[in-house]
N, CA, C and O atoms as a Maestro MAE file, in Angstrom:
{
 s_m_m2io_version
 :::
 2.0.0
}

f_m_ct {
 s_m_title
 :::
 protein
 m_atom[324] {
  # First column is atom index #
  i_m_mmod_type
  r_m_x_coord
  r_m_y_coord
  r_m_z_coord
  i_m_residue_number
  s_m_chain_name
  s_m_pdb_residue_name
  s_m_pdb_atom_name
  i_m_atomic_number
  :::
  1 25 54.856 -83.630 -15.969 1 A "UNK " " N  " 7
  2 3 54.415 -82.309 -16.590 1 A "UNK " " CA " 6
  3 2 53.681 -82.884 -18.023 1 A "UNK " " C  " 6
  4 15 54.221 -83.550 -18.906 1 A "UNK " " O  " 8
  5 25 52.434 -82.458 -17.964 2 A "UNK " " N  " 7
  6 3 51.418 -82.690 -19.619 2 A "UNK " " CA " 6
  7 2 51.966 -81.390 -20.427 2 A "UNK " " C  " 6
  8 15 52.281 -80.238 -20.127 2 A "UNK " " O  " 8
  9 25 51.913 -82.209 -21.654 3 A "UNK " " N  " 7
  10 3 51.895 -81.314 -22.753 3 A "UNK " " CA " 6
  11 2 51.116 -80.290 -23.024 3 A "UNK " " C  " 6
  12 15 49.984 -80.213 -22.545 3 A "UNK " " O  " 8
  13 25 51.649 -79.326 -23.867 4 A "UNK " " N  " 7
  14 3 50.466 -78.437 -23.930 4 A "UNK " " CA " 6
  15 2 49.542 -78.680 -25.434 4 A "UNK " " C  " 6
  16 15 48.447 -78.248 -25.794 4 A "UNK " " O  " 8
  17 25 50.450 -79.489 -26.024 5 A "UNK " " N  " 7
  18 3 49.666 -80.273 -26.966 5 A "UNK " " CA " 6
  19 2 48.188 -80.957 -26.621 5 A "UNK " " C  " 6
  20 15 47.146 -80.714 -27.229 5 A "UNK " " O  " 8
  21 25 48.356 -81.920 -25.442 6 A "UNK " " N  " 7
  22 3 47.398 -82.372 -24.815 6 A "UNK " " CA " 6
  23 2 46.444 -81.629 -24.319 6 A "UNK " " C  " 6
  24 15 45.299 -82.000 -24.576 6 A "UNK " " O  " 8
  25 25 46.582 -80.661 -23.664 7 A "UNK " " N  " 7
  26 3 45.908 -79.756 -22.892 7 A "UNK " " CA " 6
  27 2 44.825 -79.204 -23.873 7 A "UNK " " C  " 6
  28 15 43.615 -79.364 -23.717 7 A "UNK " " O  " 8
  29 25 45.434 -78.517 -24.933 8 A "UNK " " N  " 7
  30 3 44.391 -78.461 -25.584 8 A "UNK " " CA " 6
  31 2 43.222 -79.453 -26.262 8 A "UNK " " C  " 6
  32 15 42.153 -78.996 -26.667 8 A "UNK " " O  " 8
  33 25 43.482 -80.512 -26.312 9 A "UNK " " N  " 7
  34 3 42.455 -81.258 -26.987 9 A "UNK " " CA " 6
  35 2 41.345 -81.642 -26.031 9 A "UNK " " C  " 6
  36 15 40.463 -82.455 -26.305 9 A "UNK " " O  " 8
  37 25 41.454 -81.029 -24.956 10 A "UNK " " N  " 7
  38 3 40.611 -81.203 -23.660 10 A "UNK " " CA " 6
  39 2 40.018 -79.602 -23.271 10 A "UNK " " C  " 6
  40 15 39.558 -79.333 -22.161 10 A "UNK " " O  " 8
  41 25 40.100 -78.840 -24.141 11 A "UNK " " N  " 7
  42 3 39.459 -77.391 -23.959 11 A "UNK " " CA " 6
  43 2 37.901 -77.571 -24.416 11 A "UNK " " C  " 6
  44 15 37.503 -78.389 -25.246 11 A "UNK " " O  " 8
  45 25 37.167 -76.699 -23.746 12 A "UNK " " N  " 7
  46 3 35.891 -76.783 -24.285 12 A "UNK " " CA " 6
  47 2 35.365 -75.367 -24.078 12 A "UNK " " C  " 6
  48 15 36.187 -74.552 -23.661 12 A "UNK " " O  " 8
  49 25 34.005 -74.914 -24.329 13 A "UNK " " N  " 7
  50 3 33.722 -73.758 -24.468 13 A "UNK " " CA " 6
  51 2 32.247 -73.934 -23.610 13 A "UNK " " C  " 6
  52 15 31.481 -74.816 -24.000 13 A "UNK " " O  " 8
  53 25 31.886 -73.146 -22.520 14 A "UNK " " N  " 7
  54 3 30.812 -73.305 -21.600 14 A "UNK " " CA " 6
  55 2 30.105 -71.607 -21.918 14 A "UNK " " C  " 6
  56 15 30.825 -70.638 -22.157 14 A "UNK " " O  " 8
  57 25 28.952 -71.562 -21.868 15 A "UNK " " N  " 7
  58 3 28.054 -70.561 -21.029 15 A "UNK " " CA " 6
  59 2 27.553 -70.572 -19.779 15 A "UNK " " C  " 6
  60 15 26.744 -71.320 -19.230 15 A "UNK " " O  " 8
  61 25 28.386 -69.270 -19.271 16 A "UNK " " N  " 7
  62 3 27.937 -69.531 -17.670 16 A "UNK " " CA " 6
  63 2 26.941 -68.127 -17.280 16 A "UNK " " C  " 6
  64 15 27.327 -66.959 -17.292 16 A "UNK " " O  " 8
  65 25 26.244 -68.378 -17.107 17 A "UNK " " N  " 7
  66 3 25.237 -67.158 -15.963 17 A "UNK " " CA " 6
  67 2 25.923 -66.759 -14.855 17 A "UNK " " C  " 6
  68 15 26.310 -67.611 -14.055 17 A "UNK " " O  " 8
  69 25 26.130 -65.638 -14.685 18 A "UNK " " N  " 7
  70 3 26.520 -65.463 -13.345 18 A "UNK " " CA " 6
  71 2 25.560 -64.650 -12.290 18 A "UNK " " C  " 6
  72 15 25.045 -63.551 -12.496 18 A "UNK " " O  " 8
  73 25 25.455 -65.401 -11.194 19 A "UNK " " N  " 7
  74 3 24.227 -64.839 -10.643 19 A "UNK " " CA " 6
  75 2 24.704 -64.392 -9.235 19 A "UNK " " C  " 6
  76 15 23.860 -64.069 -8.399 19 A "UNK " " O  " 8
  77 25 26.156 -64.361 -8.915 20 A "UNK " " N  " 7
  78 3 26.014 -63.973 -7.746 20 A "UNK " " CA " 6
  79 2 27.696 -62.959 -8.127 20 A "UNK " " C  " 6
  80 15 28.458 -63.398 -8.988 20 A "UNK " " O  " 8
  81 25 28.010 -61.734 -7.405 21 A "UNK " " N  " 7
  82 3 29.242 -61.548 -7.746 21 A "UNK " " CA " 6
  83 2 30.644 -61.737 -7.253 21 A "UNK " " C  " 6
  84 15 31.703 -61.122 -7.374 21 A "UNK " " O  " 8
  85 25 30.325 -62.599 -6.778 22 A "UNK " " N  " 7
  86 3 31.510 -63.295 -5.894 22 A "UNK " " CA " 6
  87 2 32.059 -64.299 -7.221 22 A "UNK " " C  " 6
  88 15 33.215 -64.321 -7.644 22 A "UNK " " O  " 8
  89 25 30.982 -65.054 -7.707 23 A "UNK " " N  " 7
  90 3 31.486 -65.904 -8.709 23 A "UNK " " CA " 6
  91 2 32.396 -65.218 -9.795 23 A "UNK " " C  " 6
  92 15 33.380 -65.802 -10.250 23 A "UNK " " O  " 8
  93 25 31.952 -63.703 -10.267 24 A "UNK " " N  " 7
  94 3 32.725 -63.022 -11.447 24 A "UNK " " CA " 6
  95 2 34.179 -63.036 -10.624 24 A "UNK " " C  " 6
  96 15 35.167 -63.364 -11.282 24 A "UNK " " O  " 8
  97 25 34.283 -62.836 -9.802 25 A "UNK " " N  " 7
  98 3 35.863 -62.369 -8.786 25 A "UNK " " CA " 6
  99 2 36.726 -63.547 -9.029 25 A "UNK " " C  " 6
  100 15 37.901 -63.457 -9.384 25 A "UNK " " O  " 8
  101 25 35.932 -64.937 -8.770 26 A "UNK " " N  " 7
  102 3 36.380 -66.336 -8.799 26 A "UNK " " CA " 6
  103 2 36.875 -66.654 -10.146 26 A "UNK " " C  " 6
  104 15 37.949 -67.222 -10.346 26 A "UNK " " O  " 8
  105 25 35.995 -66.238 -11.139 27 A "UNK " " N  " 7
  106 3 36.455 -66.603 -12.544 27 A "UNK " " CA " 6
  107 2 37.565 -65.658 -12.844 27 A "UNK " " C  " 6
  108 15 38.513 -66.165 -13.444 27 A "UNK " " O  " 8
  109 25 37.647 -64.425 -12.562 28 A "UNK " " N  " 7
  110 3 38.473 -63.566 -12.981 28 A "UNK " " CA " 6
  111 2 40.026 -64.261 -12.438 28 A "UNK " " C  " 6
  112 15 40.969 -64.521 -13.186 28 A "UNK " " O  " 8
  113 25 39.989 -64.458 -11.030 29 A "UNK " " N  " 7
  114 3 40.942 -64.995 -10.212 29 A "UNK " " CA " 6
  115 2 41.482 -66.308 -11.224 29 A "UNK " " C  " 6
  116 15 42.688 -66.448 -11.431 29 A "UNK " " O  " 8
  117 25 40.689 -67.038 -11.692 30 A "UNK " " N  " 7
  118 3 41.028 -68.310 -12.685 30 A "UNK " " CA " 6
  119 2 41.834 -67.837 -13.584 30 A "UNK " " C  " 6
  120 15 42.918 -68.397 -13.751 30 A "UNK " " O  " 8
  121 25 41.471 -66.687 -14.366 31 A "UNK " " N  " 7
  122 3 42.242 -66.220 -15.444 31 A "UNK " " CA " 6
  123 2 43.370 -65.260 -15.361 31 A "UNK " " C  " 6
  124 15 44.080 -64.915 -16.305 31 A "UNK " " O  " 8
  125 25 43.477 -64.778 -13.856 32 A "UNK " " N  " 7
  126 3 44.690 -64.210 -13.782 32 A "UNK " " CA " 6
  127 2 45.787 -65.832 -13.307 32 A "UNK " " C  " 6
  128 15 46.984 -65.550 -13.254 32 A "UNK " " O  " 8
  129 25 45.568 -66.850 -13.098 33 A "UNK " " N  " 7
  130 3 46.380 -68.119 -13.184 33 A "UNK " " CA " 6
  131 2 46.483 -68.588 -14.259 33 A "UNK " " C  " 6
  132 15 47.041 -69.685 -14.247 33 A "UNK " " O  " 8
  133 25 46.051 -68.073 -15.632 34 A "UNK " " N  " 7
  134 3 46.006 -68.714 -16.918 34 A "UNK " " CA " 6
  135 2 45.211 -69.736 -16.719 34 A "UNK " " C  " 6
  136 15 45.497 -70.562 -17.586 34 A "UNK " " O  " 8
  137 25 44.484 -70.078 -16.141 35 A "UNK " " N  " 7
  138 3 43.734 -71.445 -15.914 35 A "UNK " " CA " 6
  139 2 42.065 -71.247 -16.622 35 A "UNK " " C  " 6
  140 15 41.225 -72.145 -16.576 35 A "UNK " " O  " 8
  141 25 41.933 -70.477 -16.981 36 A "UNK " " N  " 7
  142 3 40.672 -70.105 -18.012 36 A "UNK " " CA " 6
  143 2 40.654 -68.859 -19.018 36 A "UNK " " C  " 6
  144 15 41.080 -67.833 -18.487 36 A "UNK " " O  " 8
  145 25 40.421 -68.777 -19.799 37 A "UNK " " N  " 7
  146 3 39.820 -67.523 -20.648 37 A "UNK " " CA " 6
  147 2 38.970 -67.043 -20.564 37 A "UNK " " C  " 6
  148 15 37.972 -67.764 -20.602 37 A "UNK " " O  " 8
  149 25 38.726 -65.402 -20.382 38 A "UNK " " N  " 7
  150 3 37.146 -65.026 -20.677 38 A "UNK " " CA " 6
  151 2 37.218 -64.061 -21.818 38 A "UNK " " C  " 6
  152 15 38.090 -63.232 -22.080 38 A "UNK " " O  " 8
  153 25 35.872 -64.417 -22.567 39 A "UNK " " N  " 7
  154 3 35.586 -63.769 -23.467 39 A "UNK " " CA " 6
  155 2 34.465 -63.038 -23.673 39 A "UNK " " C  " 6
  156 15 33.708 -63.895 -24.129 39 A "UNK " " O  " 8
  157 25 33.845 -62.010 -23.640 40 A "UNK " " N  " 7
  158 3 33.192 -61.195 -23.591 40 A "UNK " " CA " 6
  159 2 32.173 -61.253 -25.267 40 A "UNK " " C  " 6
  160 15 32.609 -61.324 -26.416 40 A "UNK " " O  " 8
  161 25 31.184 -61.208 -24.928 41 A "UNK " " N  " 7
  162 3 30.336 -61.525 -25.985 41 A "UNK " " CA " 6
  163 2 29.363 -60.290 -26.103 41 A "UNK " " C  " 6
  164 15 28.921 -59.943 -25.008 41 A "UNK " " O  " 8
  165 25 28.991 -59.655 -27.019 42 A "UNK " " N  " 7
  166 3 27.828 -59.043 -27.364 42 A "UNK " " CA " 6
  167 2 26.294 -59.798 -27.695 42 A "UNK " " C  " 6
  168 15 26.114 -60.764 -28.436 42 A "UNK " " O  " 8
  169 25 25.487 -59.206 -27.076 43 A "UNK " " N  " 7
  170 3 24.187 -60.011 -27.400 43 A "UNK " " CA " 6
  171 2 23.871 -59.766 -28.971 43 A "UNK " " C  " 6
  172 15 24.362 -58.825 -29.594 43 A "UNK " " O  " 8
  173 25 22.992 -60.724 -29.537 44 A "UNK " " N  " 7
  174 3 22.949 -60.528 -30.981 44 A "UNK " " CA " 6
  175 2 21.768 -59.804 -31.048 44 A "UNK " " C  " 6
  176 15 21.062 -60.100 -30.084 44 A "UNK " " O  " 8
  177 25 21.408 -59.231 -31.553 45 A "UNK " " N  " 7
  178 3 19.892 -58.621 -31.985 45 A "UNK " " CA " 6
  179 2 19.496 -59.386 -33.600 45 A "UNK " " C  " 6
  180 15 20.226 -59.885 -34.456 45 A "UNK " " O  " 8
  181 25 18.253 -59.228 -33.532 46 A "UNK " " N  " 7
  182 3 17.238 -60.152 -34.742 46 A "UNK " " CA " 6
  183 2 17.756 -59.558 -35.825 46 A "UNK " " C  " 6
  184 15 17.987 -60.239 -36.824 46 A "UNK " " O  " 8
  185 25 18.056 -58.011 -35.799 47 A "UNK " " N  " 7
  186 3 18.329 -57.771 -37.100 47 A "UNK " " CA " 6
  187 2 19.650 -57.997 -37.562 47 A "UNK " " C  " 6
  188 15 19.918 -58.159 -38.753 47 A "UNK " " O  " 8
  189 25 20.702 -58.015 -36.397 48 A "UNK " " N  " 7
  190 3 22.019 -58.732 -36.916 48 A "UNK " " CA " 6
  191 2 22.352 -60.184 -37.542 48 A "UNK " " C  " 6
  192 15 23.157 -60.576 -38.387 48 A "UNK " " O  " 8
  193 25 21.225 -60.888 -36.628 49 A "UNK " " N  " 7
  194 3 21.297 -62.504 -36.738 49 A "UNK " " CA " 6
  195 2 20.722 -62.307 -38.790 49 A "UNK " " C  " 6
  196 15 21.482 -62.650 -39.695 49 A "UNK " " O  " 8
  197 25 19.586 -61.830 -38.997 50 A "UNK " " N  " 7
  198 3 18.836 -61.742 -39.907 50 A "UNK " " CA " 6
  199 2 20.029 -61.594 -41.214 50 A "UNK " " C  " 6
  200 15 20.141 -62.326 -42.197 50 A "UNK " " O  " 8
  201 25 20.944 -60.251 -40.795 51 A "UNK " " N  " 7
  202 3 21.817 -59.829 -41.689 51 A "UNK " " CA " 6
  203 2 22.835 -60.752 -42.100 51 A "UNK " " C  " 6
  204 15 23.228 -60.795 -43.265 51 A "UNK " " O  " 8
  205 25 23.368 -61.646 -41.002 52 A "UNK " " N  " 7
  206 3 23.939 -62.698 -40.696 52 A "UNK " " CA " 6
  207 2 23.771 -64.031 -42.018 52 A "UNK " " C  " 6
  208 15 24.607 -64.556 -42.754 52 A "UNK " " O  " 8
  209 25 22.612 -64.178 -41.891 53 A "UNK " " N  " 7
  210 3 21.827 -65.021 -42.599 53 A "UNK " " CA " 6
  211 2 21.697 -64.457 -44.155 53 A "UNK " " C  " 6
  212 15 22.043 -65.168 -45.098 53 A "UNK " " O  " 8
  213 25 21.252 -63.331 -44.312 54 A "UNK " " N  " 7
  214 3 20.952 -62.878 -45.925 54 A "UNK " " CA " 6
  215 2 22.491 -63.206 -46.351 54 A "UNK " " C  " 6
  216 15 22.882 -63.711 -47.404 54 A "UNK " " O  " 8
  217 25 23.252 -62.770 -45.226 55 A "UNK " " N  " 7
  218 3 24.822 -62.319 -46.300 55 A "UNK " " CA " 6
  219 2 25.017 -63.869 -46.477 55 A "UNK " " C  " 6
  220 15 25.516 -64.005 -47.594 55 A "UNK " " O  " 8
  221 25 24.848 -65.134 -45.871 56 A "UNK " " N  " 7
  222 3 24.995 -66.280 -46.584 56 A "UNK " " CA " 6
  223 2 24.444 -67.108 -47.322 56 A "UNK " " C  " 6
  224 15 24.901 -68.222 -47.582 56 A "UNK " " O  " 8
  225 25 23.150 -66.532 -47.836 57 A "UNK " " N  " 7
  226 3 22.173 -66.768 -48.945 57 A "UNK " " CA " 6
  227 2 22.587 -66.164 -50.341 57 A "UNK " " C  " 6
  228 15 23.267 -65.138 -50.325 57 A "UNK " " O  " 8
  229 25 22.295 -66.620 -51.326 58 A "UNK " " N  " 7
  230 3 22.370 -66.378 -52.842 58 A "UNK " " CA " 6
  231 2 21.156 -65.339 -52.993 58 A "UNK " " C  " 6
  232 15 21.316 -64.290 -53.616 58 A "UNK " " O  " 8
  233 25 19.950 -65.676 -52.402 59 A "UNK " " N  " 7
  234 3 18.560 -64.989 -52.577 59 A "UNK " " CA " 6
  235 2 18.051 -65.376 -51.363 59 A "UNK " " C  " 6
  236 15 17.877 -66.559 -51.069 59 A "UNK " " O  " 8
  237 25 17.674 -63.983 -50.273 60 A "UNK " " N  " 7
  238 3 17.874 -63.390 -49.241 60 A "UNK " " CA " 6
  239 2 16.065 -63.428 -49.165 60 A "UNK " " C  " 6
  240 15 15.405 -62.625 -49.823 60 A "UNK " " O  " 8
  241 25 15.595 -64.186 -48.516 61 A "UNK " " N  " 7
  242 3 13.845 -63.793 -48.072 61 A "UNK " " CA " 6
  243 2 13.648 -62.466 -47.866 61 A "UNK " " C  " 6
  244 15 14.457 -61.842 -47.179 61 A "UNK " " O  " 8
  245 25 12.724 -61.945 -48.338 62 A "UNK " " N  " 7
  246 3 11.896 -60.371 -47.890 62 A "UNK " " CA " 6
  247 2 10.982 -60.959 -46.520 62 A "UNK " " C  " 6
  248 15 10.670 -62.070 -46.093 62 A "UNK " " O  " 8
  249 25 10.779 -59.673 -46.153 63 A "UNK " " N  " 7
  250 3 10.170 -59.871 -45.064 63 A "UNK " " CA " 6
  251 2 8.799 -60.153 -45.535 63 A "UNK " " C  " 6
  252 15 8.301 -60.566 -44.488 63 A "UNK " " O  " 8
  253 25 8.129 -60.188 -46.166 64 A "UNK " " N  " 7
  254 3 6.793 -60.856 -46.396 64 A "UNK " " CA " 6
  255 2 6.872 -62.458 -46.585 64 A "UNK " " C  " 6
  256 15 6.076 -63.292 -46.151 64 A "UNK " " O  " 8
  257 25 8.030 -62.666 -47.339 65 A "UNK " " N  " 7
  258 3 8.212 -64.179 -47.012 65 A "UNK " " CA " 6
  259 2 8.551 -64.735 -45.858 65 A "UNK " " C  " 6
  260 15 8.342 -65.932 -45.666 65 A "UNK " " O  " 8
  261 25 9.011 -64.098 -45.111 66 A "UNK " " N  " 7
  262 3 9.348 -64.363 -43.619 66 A "UNK " " CA " 6
  263 2 8.028 -64.474 -42.997 66 A "UNK " " C  " 6
  264 15 7.567 -65.577 -42.705 66 A "UNK " " O  " 8
  265 25 7.396 -63.373 -42.780 67 A "UNK " " N  " 7
  266 3 6.347 -62.991 -41.942 67 A "UNK " " CA " 6
  267 2 5.056 -64.573 -42.802 67 A "UNK " " C  " 6
  268 15 4.416 -65.243 -41.991 67 A "UNK " " O  " 8
  269 25 4.958 -64.778 -43.772 68 A "UNK " " N  " 7
  270 3 3.891 -65.473 -43.968 68 A "UNK " " CA " 6
  271 2 4.402 -67.667 -43.621 68 A "UNK " " C  " 6
  272 15 3.718 -68.674 -43.437 68 A "UNK " " O  " 8
  273 25 5.828 -67.401 -43.703 69 A "UNK " " N  " 7
  274 3 6.135 -68.830 -43.313 69 A "UNK " " CA " 6
  275 2 6.197 -68.577 -41.643 69 A "UNK " " C  " 6
  276 15 6.411 -69.648 -41.074 69 A "UNK " " O  " 8
  277 25 6.094 -67.677 -40.903 70 A "UNK " " N  " 7
  278 3 5.985 -67.702 -39.360 70 A "UNK " " CA " 6
  279 2 4.423 -68.144 -39.079 70 A "UNK " " C  " 6
  280 15 4.024 -68.894 -38.188 70 A "UNK " " O  " 8
  281 25 3.554 -67.378 -40.221 71 A "UNK " " N  " 7
  282 3 1.889 -67.371 -39.752 71 A "UNK " " CA " 6
  283 2 1.817 -68.656 -39.931 71 A "UNK " " C  " 6
  284 15 1.261 -69.197 -38.975 71 A "UNK " " O  " 8
  285 25 2.295 -69.710 -41.127 72 A "UNK " " N  " 7
  286 3 2.341 -70.656 -41.347 72 A "UNK " " CA " 6
  287 2 2.226 -71.863 -40.090 72 A "UNK " " C  " 6
  288 15 1.338 -72.592 -39.646 72 A "UNK " " O  " 8
  289 25 3.666 -71.604 -39.812 73 A "UNK " " N  " 7
  290 3 4.016 -72.463 -38.450 73 A "UNK " " CA " 6
  291 2 3.188 -72.106 -37.614 73 A "UNK " " C  " 6
  292 15 2.763 -73.055 -36.956 73 A "UNK " " O  " 8
  293 25 2.683 -70.933 -37.298 74 A "UNK " " N  " 7
  294 3 1.662 -70.807 -35.908 74 A "UNK " " CA " 6
  295 2 0.718 -71.723 -36.326 74 A "UNK " " C  " 6
  296 15 0.470 -72.733 -35.667 74 A "UNK " " O  " 8
  297 25 0.255 -71.495 -37.208 75 A "UNK " " N  " 7
  298 3 -1.329 -71.758 -37.367 75 A "UNK " " CA " 6
  299 2 -1.034 -73.328 -37.221 75 A "UNK " " C  " 6
  300 15 -1.929 -73.949 -36.647 75 A "UNK " " O  " 8
  301 25 0.092 -74.079 -37.655 76 A "UNK " " N  " 7
  302 3 0.044 -75.696 -37.472 76 A "UNK " " CA " 6
  303 2 0.178 -75.363 -36.441 76 A "UNK " " C  " 6
  304 15 -0.980 -75.182 -36.065 76 A "UNK " " O  " 8
  305 25 0.987 -75.069 -35.426 77 A "UNK " " N  " 7
  306 3 0.938 -74.854 -33.771 77 A "UNK " " CA " 6
  307 2 -0.060 -75.219 -33.113 77 A "UNK " " C  " 6
  308 15 -0.302 -76.156 -32.352 77 A "UNK " " O  " 8
  309 25 -0.817 -74.032 -33.651 78 A "UNK " " N  " 7
  310 3 -2.047 -73.859 -32.856 78 A "UNK " " CA " 6
  311 2 -2.895 -74.461 -32.875 78 A "UNK " " C  " 6
  312 15 -3.418 -74.686 -31.784 78 A "UNK " " O  " 8
  313 25 -3.637 -75.186 -34.364 79 A "UNK " " N  " 7
  314 3 -4.530 -76.229 -34.973 79 A "UNK " " CA " 6
  315 2 -4.300 -77.203 -34.082 79 A "UNK " " C  " 6
  316 15 -5.257 -77.452 -33.348 79 A "UNK " " O  " 8
  317 25 -3.552 -77.685 -33.958 80 A "UNK " " N  " 7
  318 3 -3.157 -79.064 -32.911 80 A "UNK " " CA " 6
  319 2 -3.715 -79.229 -31.431 80 A "UNK " " C  " 6
  320 15 -3.898 -80.310 -30.873 80 A "UNK " " O  " 8
  321 25 -3.989 -77.779 -30.812 81 A "UNK " " N  " 7
  322 3 -4.140 -77.613 -29.700 81 A "UNK " " CA " 6
  323 2 -5.643 -77.791 -29.352 81 A "UNK " " C  " 6
  324 15 -6.029 -77.654 -28.191 81 A "UNK " " O  " 8
  :::
 }
 m_bond[323] {
  # First column is bond index #
  i_m_from
  i_m_to
  i_m_order
  :::
  1 1 2 1
  2 2 3 1
  3 3 4 2
  4 3 5 1
  5 5 6 1
  6 6 7 1
  7 7 8 2
  8 7 9 1
  9 9 10 1
  10 10 11 1
  11 11 12 2
  12 11 13 1
  13 13 14 1
  14 14 15 1
  15 15 16 2
  16 15 17 1
  17 17 18 1
  18 18 19 1
  19 19 20 2
  20 19 21 1
  21 21 22 1
  22 22 23 1
  23 23 24 2
  24 23 25 1
  25 25 26 1
  26 26 27 1
  27 27 28 2
  28 27 29 1
  29 29 30 1
  30 30 31 1
  31 31 32 2
  32 31 33 1
  33 33 34 1
  34 34 35 1
  35 35 36 2
  36 35 37 1
  37 37 38 1
  38 38 39 1
  39 39 40 2
  40 39 41 1
  41 41 42 1
  42 42 43 1
  43 43 44 2
  44 43 45 1
  45 45 46 1
  46 46 47 1
  47 47 48 2
  48 47 49 1
  49 49 50 1
  50 50 51 1
  51 51 52 2
  52 51 53 1
  53 53 54 1
  54 54 55 1
  55 55 56 2
  56 55 57 1
  57 57 58 1
  58 58 59 1
  59 59 60 2
  60 59 61 1
  61 61 62 1
  62 62 63 1
  63 63 64 2
  64 63 65 1
  65 65 66 1
  66 66 67 1
  67 67 68 2
  68 67 69 1
  69 69 70 1
  70 70 71 1
  71 71 72 2
  72 71 73 1
  73 73 74 1
  74 74 75 1
  75 75 76 2
  76 75 77 1
  77 77 78 1
  78 78 79 1
  79 79 80 2
  80 79 81 1
  81 81 82 1
  82 82 83 1
  83 83 84 2
  84 83 85 1
  85 85 86 1
  86 86 87 1
  87 87 88 2
  88 87 89 1
  89 89 90 1
  90 90 91 1
  91 91 92 2
  92 91 93 1
  93 93 94 1
  94 94 95 1
  95 95 96 2
  96 95 97 1
  97 97 98 1
  98 98 99 1
  99 99 100 2
  100 99 101 1
  101 101 102 1
  102 102 103 1
  103 103 104 2
  104 103 105 1
  105 105 106 1
  106 106 107 1
  107 107 108 2
  108 107 109 1
  109 109 110 1
  110 110 111 1
  111 111 112 2
  112 111 113 1
  113 113 114 1
  114 114 115 1
  115 115 116 2
  116 115 117 1
  117 117 118 1
  118 118 119 1
  119 119 120 2
  120 119 121 1
  121 121 122 1
  122 122 123 1
  123 123 124 2
  124 123 125 1
  125 125 126 1
  126 126 127 1
  127 127 128 2
  128 127 129 1
  129 129 130 1
  130 130 131 1
  131 131 132 2
  132 131 133 1
  133 133 134 1
  134 134 135 1
  135 135 136 2
  136 135 137 1
  137 137 138 1
  138 138 139 1
  139 139 140 2
  140 139 141 1
  141 141 142 1
  142 142 143 1
  143 143 144 2
  144 143 145 1
  145 145 146 1
  146 146 147 1
  147 147 148 2
  148 147 149 1
  149 149 150 1
  150 150 151 1
  151 151 152 2
  152 151 153 1
  153 153 154 1
  154 154 155 1
  155 155 156 2
  156 155 157 1
  157 157 158 1
  158 158 159 1
  159 159 160 2
  160 159 161 1
  161 161 162 1
  162 162 163 1
  163 163 164 2
  164 163 165 1
  165 165 166 1
  166 166 167 1
  167 167 168 2
  168 167 169 1
  169 169 170 1
  170 170 171 1
  171 171 172 2
  172 171 173 1
  173 173 174 1
  174 174 175 1
  175 175 176 2
  176 175 177 1
  177 177 178 1
  178 178 179 1
  179 179 180 2
  180 179 181 1
  181 181 182 1
  182 182 183 1
  183 183 184 2
  184 183 185 1
  185 185 186 1
  186 186 187 1
  187 187 188 2
  188 187 189 1
  189 189 190 1
  190 190 191 1
  191 191 192 2
  192 191 193 1
  193 193 194 1
  194 194 195 1
  195 195 196 2
  196 195 197 1
  197 197 198 1
  198 198 199 1
  199 199 200 2
  200 199 201 1
  201 201 202 1
  202 202 203 1
  203 203 204 2
  204 203 205 1
  205 205 206 1
  206 206 207 1
  207 207 208 2
  208 207 209 1
  209 209 210 1
  210 210 211 1
  211 211 212 2
  212 211 213 1
  213 213 214 1
  214 214 215 1
  215 215 216 2
  216 215 217 1
  217 217 218 1
  218 218 219 1
  219 219 220 2
  220 219 221 1
  221 221 222 1
  222 222 223 1
  223 223 224 2
  224 223 225 1
  225 225 226 1
  226 226 227 1
  227 227 228 2
  228 227 229 1
  229 229 230 1
  230 230 231 1
  231 231 232 2
  232 231 233 1
  233 233 234 1
  234 234 235 1
  235 235 236 2
  236 235 237 1
  237 237 238 1
  238 238 239 1
  239 239 240 2
  240 239 241 1
  241 241 242 1
  242 242 243 1
  243 243 244 2
  244 243 245 1
  245 245 246 1
  246 246 247 1
  247 247 248 2
  248 247 249 1
  249 249 250 1
  250 250 251 1
  251 251 252 2
  252 251 253 1
  253 253 254 1
  254 254 255 1
  255 255 256 2
  256 255 257 1
  257 257 258 1
  258 258 259 1
  259 259 260 2
  260 259 261 1
  261 261 262 1
  262 262 263 1
  263 263 264 2
  264 263 265 1
  265 265 266 1
  266 266 267 1
  267 267 268 2
  268 267 269 1
  269 269 270 1
  270 270 271 1
  271 271 272 2
  272 271 273 1
  273 273 274 1
  274 274 275 1
  275 275 276 2
  276 275 277 1
  277 277 278 1
  278 278 279 1
  279 279 280 2
  280 279 281 1
  281 281 282 1
  282 282 283 1
  283 283 284 2
  284 283 285 1
  285 285 286 1
  286 286 287 1
  287 287 288 2
  288 287 289 1
  289 289 290 1
  290 290 291 1
  291 291 292 2
  292 291 293 1
  293 293 294 1
  294 294 295 1
  295 295 296 2
  296 295 297 1
  297 297 298 1
  298 298 299 1
  299 299 300 2
  300 299 301 1
  301 301 302 1
  302 302 303 1
  303 303 304 2
  304 303 305 1
  305 305 306 1
  306 306 307 1
  307 307 308 2
  308 307 309 1
  309 309 310 1
  310 310 311 1
  311 311 312 2
  312 311 313 1
  313 313 314 1
  314 314 315 1
  315 315 316 2
  316 315 317 1
  317 317 318 1
  318 318 319 1
  319 319 320 2
  320 319 321 1
  321 321 322 1
  322 322 323 1
  323 323 324 2
  :::
 }
}
């Protein structure tokens, strides 16, 4: 018998794109057997990503600063071609 402590050492998280509805049924069966755990995640929007980044920063960049940085990167990227 494997110790529960050892089982947790080998846990990993995967992101899976389900292409066939049959796969969802198989995953639900595995979850019912306590072999996997299924967590639904909501897609993050640009607004929520920016809000999260700004909350972690002492001074958040404004839209003009972000726009100028994006334009600098674009100009460098497209000038190399």
